[in-house]
N, C-alpha and C positions, 0 to 999 in steps of 0.2 A: 671179522671182516670177510672171510672166505664164504660165509653163509649168505651174505648180502649180494654177492655177485650173481649166483644162480637165480635168486629171487628177482633181482633187477633185470636179468636177461629174460626171464619169463614175462615180466611186465612189458619189456620192449617188444618181444615177439608177439604178444597179444595186441599191442598198439599197432604194430606193423600190419597184422592181419586185418584189424578193424579199418585202418587207413586205406589198405589195398581195396577192400570192399567198397568203401566210400568213393575212392577214385574211379572204380569200375562203374558205379552208379552215376557219377557225375559225367563220365565220358559217354555213357549210354544216353543220358538225357540230352547232352550236347548234340549227339548224332540225331536224336529225334527232332530237336529244334532246327537243325540243319535241313532235314527232310521237309519239315513243315514250312520252312522259309522258302525252299525251292518250289513247293506246291503252290504257295500263295503268290509267288512271283509269276509262275506260269498262269494261274487263274486270273491274276490282274491283267496280264498281257492279253489273254483271251477276251476278257470283259472290255478292255480298251479297243481291241480290234472289232468286236461286235458293235460297240458304241459308234465307232467310226463308220461302219457299214450302215447302221440303223439311222443315224442322224444326218446322213448326207455328206456333202463335200467338206473337207477339212479346211480350216482357215490357214493362210500362209502369211508370212511377214512381208510386207511391201513398204519400204520407206519407214520401217519401225512400227507400222500399224497392221493389225490383223485384218486380212481381207479374204472373203470367200472367193475361191476360184470360179465357182459356178453358183449363183444365188439359189437359195431354196425356192421351189415352186410347189404350191399345193394345188390340188384339183379345184377347179372352179375359180381360180385366181386369174385376174386380168393379166395378160401377157406383158402389159406395159408397167405393171405395178412394181415398185422397188421393194426389196426386202427391208424389213425393219431393223 
């Protein structure tokens, strides 16, 4: 019986070392995903801001309907024409 205790202790020590390495790898990967998520959120916000600037005035809600604050006008368009 006394011989089995050190053998089992060695097995447990090896398992502890293996699990500690796995835990370290999992934490590192989690940090990488956190960084990637923050970058994607920032890029998405930039893209949305650029799209708002590029595509003209934003629509707002009026009485539950989306309405342009200032209708789009293109060059050569009749000033009395209504937006589609």
